[in-house]
All heavy atoms as an XYZ file, in Angstrom:
910
protein
N    -174.015   -133.564    189.584
C    -173.435   -132.292    189.977
C    -172.656   -132.472    191.273
O    -173.156   -133.034    192.236
C    -174.554   -131.266    190.150
C    -174.063   -129.896    190.406
S    -175.477   -128.795    190.296
C    -174.756   -127.326    190.837
N    -171.448   -131.972    191.287
C    -170.617   -132.138    192.467
C    -170.893   -131.033    193.481
O    -171.164   -129.888    193.128
C    -169.117   -132.128    192.094
O    -168.815   -130.889    191.475
C    -168.776   -133.269    191.160
N    -170.775   -131.395    194.737
C    -170.989   -130.435    195.810
C    -169.723   -129.616    196.028
O    -168.618   -130.144    196.038
C    -171.361   -131.183    197.096
C    -171.739   -130.279    198.232
C    -172.099   -131.049    199.494
O    -172.162   -132.294    199.455
O    -172.294   -130.388    200.518
N    -169.897   -128.313    196.216
C    -168.775   -127.399    196.422
C    -168.764   -126.922    197.873
O    -169.778   -126.911    198.541
C    -168.885   -126.184    195.506
C    -168.857   -126.505    194.035
C    -167.453   -126.645    193.561
C    -167.422   -126.820    192.042
N    -166.074   -126.888    191.541
N    -167.591   -126.519    198.313
C    -167.423   -125.949    199.643
C    -166.550   -124.699    199.503
O    -165.651   -124.665    198.665
C    -166.791   -126.969    200.625
C    -166.757   -126.412    202.032
C    -165.428   -127.408    200.157
C    -166.353   -127.431    203.080
N    -166.847   -123.681    200.309
C    -166.039   -122.461    200.312
C    -165.069   -122.498    201.480
O    -165.463   -122.789    202.610
C    -166.927   -121.223    200.447
O    -167.675   -121.039    199.280
N    -163.816   -122.205    201.178
C    -162.776   -122.157    202.207
C    -161.903   -120.936    201.950
O    -161.805   -120.462    200.818
C    -161.899   -123.426    202.211
C    -161.176   -123.603    200.868
C    -162.717   -124.668    202.560
C    -160.105   -124.669    200.869
N    -161.255   -120.403    202.984
C    -160.305   -119.312    202.727
C    -159.097   -119.843    201.950
O    -158.655   -120.975    202.172
C    -159.883   -118.840    204.117
C    -160.526   -119.733    205.103
C    -161.376   -120.726    204.387
N    -158.593   -119.030    201.049
C    -157.423   -119.433    200.261
C    -156.266   -119.843    201.160
O    -155.483   -120.725    200.815
C    -157.014   -118.307    199.314
C    -155.840   -118.583    198.395
C    -156.136   -119.754    197.466
C    -155.483   -117.346    197.604
N    -156.177   -119.243    202.349
C    -155.086   -119.560    203.274
C    -155.102   -121.013    203.736
O    -154.109   -121.507    204.258
C    -155.127   -118.635    204.495
O    -156.333   -118.810    205.210
N    -156.208   -121.717    203.519
C    -156.269   -123.140    203.871
C    -155.375   -123.990    202.983
O    -154.937   -125.061    203.391
C    -157.704   -123.664    203.757
O    -158.540   -123.041    204.689
N    -155.112   -123.498    201.759
C    -154.312   -124.294    200.828
C    -153.003   -123.619    200.420
O    -152.163   -124.249    199.775
C    -155.115   -124.685    199.567
C    -155.591   -123.454    198.796
C    -156.268   -125.606    199.937
C    -156.201   -123.777    197.435
N    -152.830   -122.335    200.787
C    -151.621   -121.626    200.332
C    -151.214   -120.532    201.313
O    -152.009   -120.083    202.129
C    -151.875   -121.010    198.958
N    -149.957   -120.128    201.187
C    -149.478   -118.938    201.885
C    -148.918   -117.999    200.819
O    -148.708   -118.407    199.678
C    -148.440   -119.271    202.968
C    -147.236   -119.988    202.479
N    -147.202   -121.354    202.300
C    -146.015   -119.533    202.119
C    -146.007   -121.707    201.864
N    -145.269   -120.638    201.745
N    -148.714   -116.752    201.192
C    -148.271   -115.812    200.173
C    -147.540   -114.620    200.725
O    -147.429   -114.422    201.935
N    -147.053   -113.839    199.783
C    -146.322   -112.616    200.117
C    -146.532   -111.644    198.960
O    -146.567   -112.052    197.801
C    -144.845   -112.925    200.281
C    -144.025   -111.730    200.685
C    -142.648   -112.180    201.122
N    -141.787   -111.037    201.290
C    -141.603   -110.412    202.445
N    -142.229   -110.823    203.522
N    -140.785   -109.382    202.527
N    -146.673   -110.381    199.299
C    -146.900   -109.398    198.245
C    -145.997   -108.190    198.405
O    -145.463   -107.932    199.485
C    -148.366   -108.953    198.243
O    -148.715   -108.351    199.472
N    -145.857   -107.450    197.322
C    -145.059   -106.237    197.340
C    -145.260   -105.453    196.060
O    -146.007   -105.872    195.175
N    -144.596   -104.310    195.979
C    -144.821   -103.409    194.849
C    -143.607   -103.315    193.937
O    -142.480   -103.549    194.343
C    -145.169   -102.013    195.364
C    -144.008   -101.341    196.078
O    -143.433   -101.933    197.000
O    -143.682   -100.216    195.689
N    -143.892   -102.956    192.713
C    -142.902   -102.563    191.710
C    -143.575   -101.443    190.930
O    -144.381   -101.691    190.035
C    -142.547   -103.720    190.762
C    -141.730   -104.804    191.398
C    -140.327   -104.310    191.668
C    -139.485   -105.441    192.217
N    -138.499   -105.000    193.165
N    -143.320   -100.214    191.347
C    -143.989    -99.080    190.707
C    -145.481    -99.122    190.994
O    -145.896    -99.176    192.149
N    -146.292    -99.135    189.937
C    -147.746    -99.144    190.076
C    -148.310   -100.571    190.022
O    -149.499   -100.774    189.831
C    -148.376    -98.288    188.971
C    -149.837    -97.973    189.219
O    -150.266    -97.991    190.387
O    -150.560    -97.725    188.242
N    -147.474   -101.547    190.195
C    -147.868   -102.946    190.088
C    -147.696   -103.648    191.433
O    -146.744   -103.378    192.156
C    -146.978   -103.629    189.045
C    -147.156   -105.115    188.936
S    -145.770   -105.861    188.055
C    -144.527   -105.858    189.315
N    -148.648   -104.520    191.754
C    -148.509   -105.373    192.935
C    -148.221   -106.781    192.455
O    -148.872   -107.288    191.541
C    -149.788   -105.365    193.806
C    -149.707   -106.398    194.912
C    -150.016   -103.987    194.400
N    -147.256   -107.406    193.074
C    -146.904   -108.792    192.781
C    -147.259   -109.615    194.008
O    -146.832   -109.291    195.111
C    -145.408   -108.871    192.479
C    -144.956   -110.274    192.223
O    -144.656   -110.995    193.159
N    -144.922   -110.658    190.978
N    -148.076   -110.664    193.816
C    -148.445   -111.547    194.919
C    -147.981   -112.954    194.563
O    -148.421   -113.526    193.569
C    -149.970   -111.553    195.178
C    -150.474   -110.134    195.450
C    -150.299   -112.481    196.348
C    -151.988   -110.020    195.547
N    -147.096   -113.489    195.389
C    -146.657   -114.867    195.226
C    -147.482   -115.760    196.138
O    -147.611   -115.474    197.328
N    -148.077   -116.800    195.581
C    -148.861   -117.761    196.357
C    -148.223   -119.129    196.213
O    -147.973   -119.583    195.092
C    -150.305   -117.814    195.847
C    -151.108   -116.520    195.958
C    -152.426   -116.655    195.197
C    -151.358   -116.181    197.421
N    -147.976   -119.780    197.338
C    -147.336   -121.094    197.321
C    -148.242   -122.091    198.028
O    -148.659   -121.858    199.170
C    -145.957   -121.060    198.013
C    -145.070   -120.009    197.350
C    -145.299   -122.434    197.982
C    -143.783   -119.737    198.082
N    -148.545   -123.193    197.362
C    -149.385   -124.237    197.954
C    -148.685   -124.804    199.191
O    -147.472   -125.018    199.182
C    -149.660   -125.341    196.940
N    -149.459   -125.035    200.260
C    -148.882   -125.614    201.480
C    -148.274   -126.991    201.209
O    -147.272   -127.368    201.828
C    -149.940   -125.757    202.567
C    -150.423   -124.453    203.125
N    -149.573   -123.471    203.579
C    -151.672   -123.980    203.314
C    -150.281   -122.445    204.023
N    -151.557   -122.729    203.870
N    -148.883   -127.734    200.304
C    -148.358   -129.036    199.880
C    -148.274   -129.031    198.364
O    -149.175   -128.544    197.684
C    -149.283   -130.170    200.334
C    -149.383   -130.306    201.823
C    -150.211   -131.520    202.171
N    -150.384   -131.619    203.606
C    -151.274   -132.408    204.185
N    -152.075   -133.157    203.447
N    -151.372   -132.452    205.488
N    -147.213   -129.603    197.838
C    -147.014   -129.576    196.389
C    -148.178   -130.237    195.633
O    -148.550   -129.779    194.553
C    -145.697   -130.267    196.033
C    -145.249   -129.930    194.633
C    -143.803   -129.617    194.572
C    -143.461   -129.221    193.161
N    -142.091   -129.386    192.860
N    -148.787   -131.265    196.240
C    -149.909   -131.932    195.565
C    -151.165   -131.058    195.533
O    -152.130   -131.372    194.839
C    -150.217   -133.304    196.185
C    -150.648   -133.266    197.626
C    -149.522   -133.420    198.631
O    -148.350   -133.166    198.295
O    -149.816   -133.790    199.776
N    -151.153   -129.948    196.264
C    -152.285   -129.014    196.236
C    -152.127   -127.954    195.145
O    -153.030   -127.156    194.907
C    -152.458   -128.321    197.581
C    -152.831   -129.224    198.713
C    -153.113   -130.564    198.655
C    -152.947   -128.862    200.090
N    -153.399   -131.051    199.904
C    -153.313   -130.031    200.809
C    -152.789   -127.682    200.782
C    -153.515   -130.019    202.182
C    -152.982   -127.680    202.151
C    -153.351   -128.840    202.843
N    -150.986   -127.923    194.467
C    -150.752   -126.914    193.435
C    -151.814   -126.919    192.333
O    -152.302   -125.854    191.961
C    -149.343   -127.047    192.841
C    -149.106   -126.124    191.680
C    -149.119   -124.743    191.870
C    -148.890   -126.616    190.415
C    -148.907   -123.876    190.794
C    -148.682   -125.769    189.342
C    -148.689   -124.397    189.538
N    -152.219   -128.077    191.792
C    -153.267   -128.039    190.758
C    -154.565   -127.399    191.263
O    -155.230   -126.666    190.516
C    -153.483   -129.515    190.398
C    -152.186   -130.170    190.745
C    -151.700   -129.448    191.975
N    -154.904   -127.634    192.515
C    -156.094   -127.024    193.096
C    -155.909   -125.510    193.215
O    -156.810   -124.734    192.876
C    -156.379   -127.643    194.466
C    -157.595   -127.109    195.214
C    -158.872   -127.325    194.411
C    -157.700   -127.795    196.574
N    -154.753   -125.066    193.664
C    -154.445   -123.640    193.757
C    -154.563   -122.986    192.382
O    -155.188   -121.933    192.230
C    -153.030   -123.441    194.324
C    -152.517   -122.012    194.411
C    -153.348   -121.185    195.379
C    -151.046   -122.009    194.819
N    -154.015   -123.638    191.382
C    -154.038   -123.114    190.022
C    -155.469   -123.042    189.480
O    -155.825   -122.116    188.757
C    -153.171   -123.998    189.129
C    -152.827   -123.392    187.810
C    -151.783   -124.191    187.061
O    -151.488   -125.335    187.391
N    -151.213   -123.604    186.049
N    -156.292   -123.986    189.859
C    -157.692   -124.006    189.432
C    -158.490   -122.876    190.096
O    -159.342   -122.259    189.477
C    -158.312   -125.359    189.800
C    -159.744   -125.540    189.407
C    -160.267   -126.887    189.876
O    -159.574   -127.898    189.664
O    -161.355   -126.919    190.467
N    -158.194   -122.598    191.350
C    -158.942   -121.590    192.121
C    -158.537   -120.158    191.809
O    -159.379   -119.265    191.741
C    -158.752   -121.824    193.619
S    -159.485   -123.330    194.238
N    -157.247   -119.922    191.677
C    -156.748   -118.552    191.511
C    -156.547   -118.272    190.025
O    -155.570   -118.692    189.422
C    -155.435   -118.329    192.304
C    -154.910   -116.917    192.075
C    -155.671   -118.588    193.782
N    -157.511   -117.556    189.475
C    -157.473   -117.164    188.063
C    -157.526   -115.637    187.984
O    -157.873   -114.961    188.965
C    -158.675   -117.741    187.308
O    -159.879   -117.173    187.851
C    -158.721   -119.272    187.413
N    -157.216   -115.099    186.821
C    -157.301   -113.650    186.635
C    -158.730   -113.171    186.893
O    -158.942   -112.132    187.522
C    -156.833   -113.269    185.238
N    -159.705   -113.940    186.446
C    -161.114   -113.563    186.643
C    -161.465   -113.525    188.135
O    -162.132   -112.594    188.603
C    -162.025   -114.544    185.906
C    -163.472   -114.183    185.971
C    -164.322   -115.139    185.159
C    -165.778   -114.737    185.252
N    -166.623   -115.549    184.389
N    -161.010   -114.512    188.899
C    -161.278   -114.550    190.340
C    -160.610   -113.362    191.032
O    -161.202   -112.707    191.883
C    -160.800   -115.874    190.930
C    -161.042   -116.009    192.393
C    -162.228   -116.298    193.012
C    -160.076   -115.852    193.440
N    -162.053   -116.334    194.374
C    -160.744   -116.068    194.669
C    -158.726   -115.564    193.466
C    -160.101   -115.987    195.894
C    -158.083   -115.484    194.682
C    -158.769   -115.702    195.885
N    -159.370   -113.067    190.647
C    -158.652   -111.931    191.228
C    -159.355   -110.609    190.902
O    -159.410   -109.709    191.741
C    -157.209   -111.895    190.735
C    -156.306   -112.987    191.294
C    -155.004   -113.059    190.508
C    -156.039   -112.765    192.764
N    -159.912   -110.485    189.694
C    -160.671   -109.286    189.334
C    -161.848   -109.097    190.284
O    -162.162   -107.969    190.682
C    -161.174   -109.386    187.896
C    -160.101   -109.192    186.855
C    -160.595   -109.491    185.440
O    -161.825   -109.658    185.238
O    -159.746   -109.554    184.539
N    -162.505   -110.182    190.661
C    -163.631   -110.101    191.593
C    -163.155   -109.713    192.987
O    -163.772   -108.880    193.647
C    -164.384   -111.426    191.636
C    -165.079   -111.764    190.349
C    -165.643   -113.190    190.333
O    -165.310   -114.005    191.184
N    -166.473   -113.487    189.355
N    -162.078   -110.322    193.459
C    -161.559   -110.037    194.791
C    -161.136   -108.574    194.914
O    -161.412   -107.918    195.923
C    -160.372   -110.966    195.145
C    -159.708   -110.542    196.442
C    -160.832   -112.419    195.241
N    -160.481   -108.049    193.888
C    -159.940   -106.693    193.938
C    -160.742   -105.712    193.079
O    -160.196   -104.706    192.607
C    -158.468   -106.697    193.529
C    -157.586   -107.438    194.481
C    -156.983   -108.630    194.116
C    -157.380   -106.956    195.771
C    -156.174   -109.320    195.001
C    -156.572   -107.644    196.665
C    -155.975   -108.821    196.281
N    -162.017   -105.972    192.932
C    -162.887   -105.101    192.138
C    -162.797   -103.651    192.628
O    -162.899   -103.376    193.821
C    -164.333   -105.582    192.221
C    -165.282   -104.818    191.339
C    -166.692   -105.368    191.367
O    -166.971   -106.287    192.154
O    -167.507   -104.850    190.603
N    -162.563   -102.744    191.689
C    -162.468   -101.330    192.026
C    -161.104   -100.889    192.513
O    -160.867    -99.696    192.678
N    -160.202   -101.824    192.765
C    -158.873   -101.479    193.273
C    -157.789   -101.565    192.202
O    -156.755   -100.922    192.324
C    -158.487   -102.402    194.430
C    -159.332   -102.227    195.671
S    -158.841   -103.364    196.981
C    -157.243   -102.704    197.418
N    -158.015   -102.394    191.201
C    -157.014   -102.621    190.158
C    -157.575   -102.118    188.831
O    -158.644   -102.565    188.418
C    -156.642   -104.119    190.058
C    -155.636   -104.355    188.944
C    -156.107   -104.627    191.379
N    -156.861   -101.203    188.187
C    -157.366   -100.639    186.933
C    -156.680   -101.238    185.696
O    -157.142   -101.039    184.590
C    -157.235    -99.095    186.920
C    -158.094    -98.482    188.000
C    -155.795    -98.654    187.060
N    -155.613   -101.964    185.908
C    -154.884   -102.565    184.791
C    -155.155   -104.047    184.653
O    -156.015   -104.615    185.330
N    -154.391   -104.674    183.789
C    -154.521   -106.104    183.526
C    -154.030   -106.924    184.722
O    -153.081   -106.553    185.405
C    -153.694   -106.467    182.291
C    -153.767   -107.923    181.909
C    -152.878   -108.277    180.719
O    -152.134   -107.415    180.232
O    -152.931   -109.444    180.309
N    -154.697   -108.034    184.943
C    -154.279   -108.976    185.986
C    -153.755   -110.230    185.298
O    -154.408   -110.773    184.417
C    -155.455   -109.318    186.933
C    -155.872   -108.062    187.701
C    -155.061   -110.442    187.886
C    -157.063   -108.253    188.620
N    -152.568   -110.659    185.711
C    -151.929   -111.837    185.120
C    -151.650   -112.868    186.209
O    -151.336   -112.503    187.337
C    -150.593   -111.447    184.484
C    -150.658   -110.299    183.505
C    -149.269   -109.756    183.198
O    -148.319   -110.555    183.042
O    -149.137   -108.520    183.144
N    -151.762   -114.144    185.838
C    -151.422   -115.236    186.759
C    -150.445   -116.160    186.028
O    -150.779   -116.707    184.977
C    -152.672   -116.020    187.220
C    -152.274   -117.159    188.145
C    -153.677   -115.091    187.894
N    -149.253   -116.310    186.604
C    -148.208   -117.132    185.988
C    -147.878   -118.311    186.903
O    -147.507   -118.109    188.064
C    -146.945   -116.300    185.758
C    -147.187   -115.073    184.946
N    -147.283   -115.097    183.577
C    -147.371   -113.774    185.317
C    -147.502   -113.870    183.129
N    -147.569   -113.047    184.171
N    -148.014   -119.535    186.404
C    -147.653   -120.702    187.226
C    -146.147   -120.844    187.382
O    -145.381   -120.530    186.465
C    -148.236   -121.880    186.444
C    -148.369   -121.400    185.042
C    -148.533   -119.902    185.098
N    -145.743   -121.299    188.558
C    -144.352   -121.627    188.846
C    -144.385   -123.054    189.412
O    -144.241   -123.268    190.619
C    -143.715   -120.627    189.845
C    -142.227   -120.886    189.983
C    -143.986   -119.187    189.442
N    -144.630   -124.042    188.540
C    -144.893   -125.404    189.005
C    -143.741   -126.060    189.748
O    -143.964   -126.919    190.603
C    -145.231   -126.170    187.727
C    -144.690   -125.346    186.608
C    -144.671   -123.923    187.085
N    -142.513   -125.657    189.483
C    -141.360   -126.260    190.156
C    -141.417   -126.130    191.668
O    -140.919   -126.983    192.387
N    -142.042   -125.053    192.149
C    -142.175   -124.860    193.599
C    -143.640   -124.859    194.038
O    -143.952   -124.506    195.174
C    -141.467   -123.565    194.069
C    -142.042   -122.332    193.383
C    -139.968   -123.665    193.861
C    -141.574   -121.010    193.980
N    -144.538   -125.237    193.129
C    -145.962   -125.301    193.470
C    -146.552   -123.940    193.774
O    -147.302   -123.781    194.741
N    -146.226   -122.951    192.947
C    -146.620   -121.575    193.236
C    -147.248   -120.878    192.041
O    -147.162   -121.341    190.899
C    -145.397   -120.786    193.687
N    -147.883   -119.749    192.344
C    -148.411   -118.848    191.327
C    -147.824   -117.470    191.565
O    -147.677   -117.036    192.707
C    -149.937   -118.747    191.419
C    -150.742   -120.003    191.152
C    -152.226   -119.743    191.391
C    -150.522   -120.496    189.728
N    -147.502   -116.777    190.489
C    -147.058   -115.394    190.558
C    -148.187   -114.553    189.975
O    -148.464   -114.621    188.780
C    -145.771   -115.198    189.759
C    -145.273   -113.777    189.817
O    -145.580   -113.030    190.731
N    -144.496   -113.402    188.813
N    -148.862   -113.782    190.815
C    -149.995   -112.959    190.400
C    -149.525   -111.518    190.265
O    -148.950   -110.962    191.205
C    -151.121   -113.044    191.420
S    -151.630   -114.739    191.787
N    -149.770   -110.928    189.103
C    -149.339   -109.563    188.826
C    -150.587   -108.706    188.618
O    -151.387   -108.977    187.729
C    -148.430   -109.514    187.582
C    -147.979   -108.093    187.293
C    -147.234   -110.444    187.749
N    -150.731   -107.672    189.442
C    -151.870   -106.766    189.377
C    -151.363   -105.408    188.913
O    -150.785   -104.650    189.697
C    -152.548   -106.640    190.743
C    -153.338   -107.853    191.242
C    -152.451   -109.042    191.579
C    -154.157   -107.477    192.450
N    -151.510   -105.146    187.627
C    -151.040   -103.898    187.041
C    -152.028   -102.772    187.343
O    -153.231   -102.975    187.347
C    -150.878   -104.056    185.525
C    -149.779   -105.025    185.177
O    -148.605   -104.726    185.343
N    -150.150   -106.211    184.717
N    -151.520   -101.595    187.590
C    -152.381   -100.446    187.871
C    -153.112   -100.589    189.195
O    -154.276   -100.252    189.314
N    -152.418   -101.083    190.207
C    -153.063   -101.349    191.495
C    -152.693   -100.356    192.589
O    -153.271   -100.407    193.670
C    -152.705   -102.764    191.956
N    -151.744    -99.454    192.340
C    -151.231    -98.622    193.434
C    -151.317    -97.112    193.185
O    -150.506    -96.354    193.708
C    -149.776    -99.011    193.742
C    -149.593   -100.408    194.303
C    -148.120   -100.725    194.465
C    -150.327   -100.566    195.619
N    -152.289    -96.693    192.401
C    -152.498    -95.260    192.154
C    -151.214    -94.554    191.725
O    -150.915    -93.462    192.187
C    -153.069    -94.566    193.392
C    -154.419    -95.054    193.799
C    -154.924    -94.367    195.061
O    -154.144    -93.944    195.913
N    -156.239    -94.277    195.185
N    -150.427    -95.201    190.891
C    -149.211    -94.582    190.392
C    -147.930    -95.053    191.052
O    -146.848    -94.798    190.571
N    -148.030    -95.726    192.180
C    -146.840    -96.247    192.845
C    -146.716    -95.773    194.275
O    -147.336    -94.787    194.694
N    -145.914    -96.485    195.040
C    -145.778    -96.251    196.466
C    -145.359    -94.856    196.863
O    -145.747    -94.353    197.910
N    -144.565    -94.185    196.043
C    -144.077    -92.858    196.423
C    -145.096    -91.746    196.173
O    -144.951    -90.647    196.715
C    -142.781    -92.509    195.669
O    -143.036    -92.561    194.263
C    -141.672    -93.474    196.038
N    -146.124    -92.009    195.372
C    -147.125    -90.978    195.076
C    -148.541    -91.339    195.504
O    -149.410    -90.486    195.535
C    -147.126    -90.620    193.563
C    -145.792    -90.020    193.162
C    -147.459    -91.818    192.710
N    -148.786    -92.606    195.831
C    -150.132    -93.055    196.188
C    -150.576    -92.460    197.524
O    -149.776    -92.313    198.446
C    -150.183    -94.580    196.267
N    -151.844    -92.144    197.620
C    -152.416    -91.609    198.848
C    -153.136    -92.685    199.661
O    -153.683    -92.395    200.710
C    -153.388    -90.470    198.523
C    -152.750    -89.262    197.828
C    -153.813    -88.243    197.468
C    -151.665    -88.645    198.689
N    -153.120    -93.899    199.192
C    -153.808    -94.986    199.890
C    -152.988    -95.461    201.084
O    -151.782    -95.287    201.140
C    -154.131    -96.118    198.929
C    -152.912    -96.780    198.342
C    -153.165    -97.734    197.207
N    -154.109    -98.752    197.568
C    -154.794    -99.473    196.692
N    -154.604    -99.283    195.414
N    -155.621   -100.383    197.084
N    -153.677    -96.076    202.036
C    -153.007    -96.562    203.250
C    -151.995    -97.665    202.941
O    -150.990    -97.796    203.608
C    -154.034    -97.070    204.252
C    -154.851    -95.959    204.845
C    -155.848    -96.495    205.832
C    -156.676    -95.345    206.371
N    -157.680    -95.766    207.316
N    -152.276    -98.472    201.944
C    -151.405    -99.595    201.585
C    -150.653    -99.264    200.298
O    -150.862    -99.888    199.278
C    -152.250   -100.866    201.426
C    -151.426   -102.102    201.126
O    -150.257   -102.171    201.576
O    -151.936   -103.001    200.442
N    -149.781    -98.292    200.351
C    -149.102    -97.797    199.157
C    -148.141    -98.808    198.531
O    -147.792    -98.687    197.368
C    -148.354    -96.511    199.487
N    -147.702    -99.825    199.280
C    -146.790   -100.832    198.736
C    -147.476   -102.175    198.440
O    -146.812   -103.136    198.092
C    -145.602   -101.060    199.673
C    -144.544    -99.982    199.593
C    -144.944    -98.739    200.374
O    -145.566    -98.822    201.420
N    -144.599    -97.588    199.859
N    -148.764   -102.266    198.622
C    -149.491   -103.480    198.274
C    -149.292   -104.640    199.232
O    -149.651   -105.768    198.923
N    -148.739   -104.401    200.410
C    -148.509   -105.485    201.376
C    -149.819   -106.081    201.882
O    -149.936   -107.286    202.070
C    -147.675   -104.990    202.564
C    -146.295   -104.511    202.195
C    -145.451   -105.635    201.690
C    -144.032   -105.163    201.411
N    -143.218   -106.208    200.844
N    -150.806   -105.233    202.098
C    -152.094   -105.700    202.593
C    -152.815   -106.590    201.572
O    -153.544   -107.501    201.937
C    -152.977   -104.495    202.940
C    -154.357   -104.862    203.422
S    -155.388   -103.409    203.682
C    -155.641   -102.859    202.005
N    -152.573   -106.357    200.308
C    -153.281   -107.102    199.264
C    -152.975   -108.596    199.332
O    -153.819   -109.425    199.034
C    -152.975   -106.520    197.892
C    -153.515   -105.107    197.749
S    -153.095   -104.339    196.194
C    -154.504   -104.842    195.211
N    -151.778   -108.942    199.743
C    -151.421   -110.346    199.918
C    -152.238   -111.001    201.018
O    -152.638   -112.158    200.916
N    -152.511   -110.250    202.086
C    -153.324   -110.784    203.181
C    -154.796   -110.840    202.800
O    -155.500   -111.768    203.181
C    -153.123   -109.941    204.445
C    -151.712   -110.016    204.989
C    -151.257   -111.460    205.195
O    -151.913   -112.238    205.863
N    -150.131   -111.819    204.602
N    -155.253   -109.852    202.042
C    -156.643   -109.836    201.579
C    -156.935   -111.078    200.760
O    -157.949   -111.749    200.963
C    -156.938   -108.555    200.767
C    -158.259   -108.658    200.028
C    -156.931   -107.335    201.677
N    -156.050   -111.400    199.852
C    -156.287   -112.551    198.983
C    -156.300   -113.868    199.772
O    -157.076   -114.762    199.479
C    -155.265   -112.597    197.820
C    -155.731   -113.581    196.748
C    -153.899   -112.952    198.299
C    -154.875   -113.580    195.520
N    -155.467   -113.954    200.800
C    -155.439   -115.186    201.591
C    -156.721   -115.391    202.391
O    -157.086   -116.530    202.699
C    -154.220   -115.201    202.518
C    -152.884   -115.358    201.807
C    -151.733   -115.148    202.782
C    -152.777   -116.712    201.124
N    -157.423   -114.321    202.714
C    -158.692   -114.434    203.443
C    -159.891   -114.591    202.513
O    -160.984   -114.935    202.958
C    -158.887   -113.223    204.357
C    -157.813   -113.104    205.424
C    -157.587   -114.397    206.188
O    -158.528   -114.987    206.702
N    -156.354   -114.869    206.241
N    -159.696   -114.348    201.227
C    -160.780   -114.493    200.252
C    -161.184   -115.961    200.141
O    -160.358   -116.869    200.260
C    -160.336   -113.954    198.895
N    -162.463   -116.179    199.912
C    -163.001   -117.539    199.812
C    -162.849   -118.088    198.392
O    -163.064   -117.373    197.413
C    -164.489   -117.539    200.184
C    -164.763   -117.092    201.605
C    -164.598   -118.215    202.625
O    -164.973   -119.356    202.331
O    -164.089   -117.917    203.728
N    -162.475   -119.349    198.310
C    -162.443   -120.075    197.038
C    -163.399   -121.249    197.151
O    -163.604   -121.790    198.233
C    -161.023   -120.574    196.668
C    -160.113   -119.409    196.355
C    -160.427   -121.433    197.752
N    -164.009   -121.612    196.034
C    -164.906   -122.765    196.006
C    -164.174   -123.960    195.434
O    -163.560   -123.864    194.372
C    -166.144   -122.466    195.159
C    -167.173   -121.670    195.872
C    -168.530   -121.724    195.176
O    -168.649   -122.310    194.089
O    -169.474   -121.176    195.757
N    -164.251   -125.069    196.171
C    -163.608   -126.293    195.694
C    -164.577   -127.457    195.824
O    -165.518   -127.416    196.621
C    -162.294   -126.594    196.463
C    -162.555   -126.746    197.961
C    -161.277   -125.501    196.213
C    -161.333   -127.173    198.744
N    -164.340   -128.478    195.056
C    -165.141   -129.693    195.111
C    -164.902   -130.375    196.453
O    -163.749   -130.617    196.831
C    -164.754   -130.605    193.945
C    -165.526   -131.905    193.948
O    -165.092   -132.849    194.640
O    -166.565   -131.960    193.274
N    -165.966   -130.669    197.163
C    -165.826   -131.221    198.514
C    -165.151   -132.595    198.509
O    -164.347   -132.900    199.388
C    -167.175   -131.248    199.261
C    -166.936   -131.469    200.761
C    -168.122   -132.267    198.671
C    -168.114   -131.124    201.634
N    -165.445   -133.422    197.508
C    -164.808   -134.742    197.442
C    -163.310   -134.621    197.180
O    -162.508   -135.343    197.768
C    -165.476   -135.602    196.361
C    -166.907   -135.978    196.724
O    -167.207   -136.096    197.932
O    -167.731   -136.134    195.801
N    -162.936   -133.690    196.304
C    -161.513   -133.466    196.037
C    -160.813   -132.934    197.292
O    -159.705   -133.343    197.612
C    -161.354   -132.471    194.885
C    -159.920   -132.211    194.501
C    -159.765   -131.249    193.336
O    -160.748   -130.608    192.921
O    -158.626   -131.141    192.852
N    -161.490   -132.031    198.014
C    -160.921   -131.471    199.238
C    -160.680   -132.567    200.270
O    -159.646   -132.595    200.945
C    -161.853   -130.410    199.815
N    -161.617   -133.498    200.397
C    -161.450   -134.606    201.332
C    -160.304   -135.523    200.895
O    -159.485   -135.950    201.701
C    -162.752   -135.396    201.445
C    -163.849   -134.668    202.194
C    -165.132   -135.465    202.173
C    -166.271   -134.713    202.821
N    -167.546   -135.430    202.711
N    -160.260   -135.797    199.602
C    -159.208   -136.668    199.066
C    -157.813   -136.066    199.300
O    -156.854   -136.784    199.592
C    -159.439   -136.874    197.561
C    -158.475   -137.819    196.907
C    -158.794   -138.004    195.431
O    -159.969   -138.247    195.106
O    -157.856   -137.897    194.633
N    -157.711   -134.737    199.179
C    -156.431   -134.059    199.362
C    -156.163   -133.700    200.833
O    -155.123   -133.145    201.151
C    -156.382   -132.773    198.516
C    -156.343   -132.972    197.024
C    -156.523   -131.644    196.294
C    -155.034   -133.644    196.595
N    -157.095   -134.035    201.713
C    -156.972   -133.757    203.163
C    -156.780   -132.278    203.451
O    -155.917   -131.874    204.233
C    -155.855   -134.596    203.773
N    -157.627   -131.448    202.819
C    -157.587   -130.011    203.049
C    -158.105   -129.743    204.471
O    -159.148   -130.253    204.869
C    -158.473   -129.258    202.026
C    -158.044   -129.584    200.588
C    -158.459   -127.754    202.302
C    -156.690   -129.132    200.182
N    -157.417   -128.952    205.266
C    -157.843   -128.674    206.639
C    -159.233   -128.033    206.684
O    -159.583   -127.214    205.849
C    -156.804   -127.684    207.158
C    -155.652   -127.813    206.242
C    -156.176   -128.274    204.930
N    -160.016   -128.441    207.685
C    -161.348   -127.873    207.862
C    -162.442   -128.556    207.077
O    -163.607   -128.217    207.208
N    -162.075   -129.514    206.222
C    -163.066   -130.250    205.438
C    -163.188   -131.645    206.043
O    -162.231   -132.402    206.045
C    -162.659   -130.336    203.951
C    -163.699   -131.095    203.158
C    -162.433   -128.950    203.388
N    -164.364   -131.939    206.574
C    -164.573   -133.245    207.236
C    -165.710   -133.998    206.583
O    -166.492   -133.439    205.821
C    -164.904   -133.039    208.730
O    -166.077   -132.233    208.832
C    -163.753   -132.359    209.446
N    -165.801   -135.252    206.928
C    -166.884   -136.100    206.392
C    -168.214   -135.747    206.979
O    -168.394   -135.237    208.005
C    -166.600   -137.580    206.690
C    -165.442   -138.086    205.834
O    -165.344   -137.647    204.683
O    -164.647   -138.895    206.332
């Protein structure tokens, strides 16, 4: 059994989010292109459902953009109808991009060391 370590997603990626009607789009880009497979392994629709539990009522989709080492995450039904009618503080979904970057992901400690992920030491 391999040992796992929890790290903030921001250790391996940066991102940006915004709205399109009642949908939030979060783009996540691996800090290094060789970290893209790890990013893709960590960020799944199921993981996003856990992170945004109770906030997203629609389907969550994750689309790889391997040419730039990125993921396009689409959270449908996340803005109470959209920025112009939502009563929430984050009506355009900008905060959601920061929330996801602070969320913890579990990765194999040996793989993290091999990839020289920051904060993972011997």
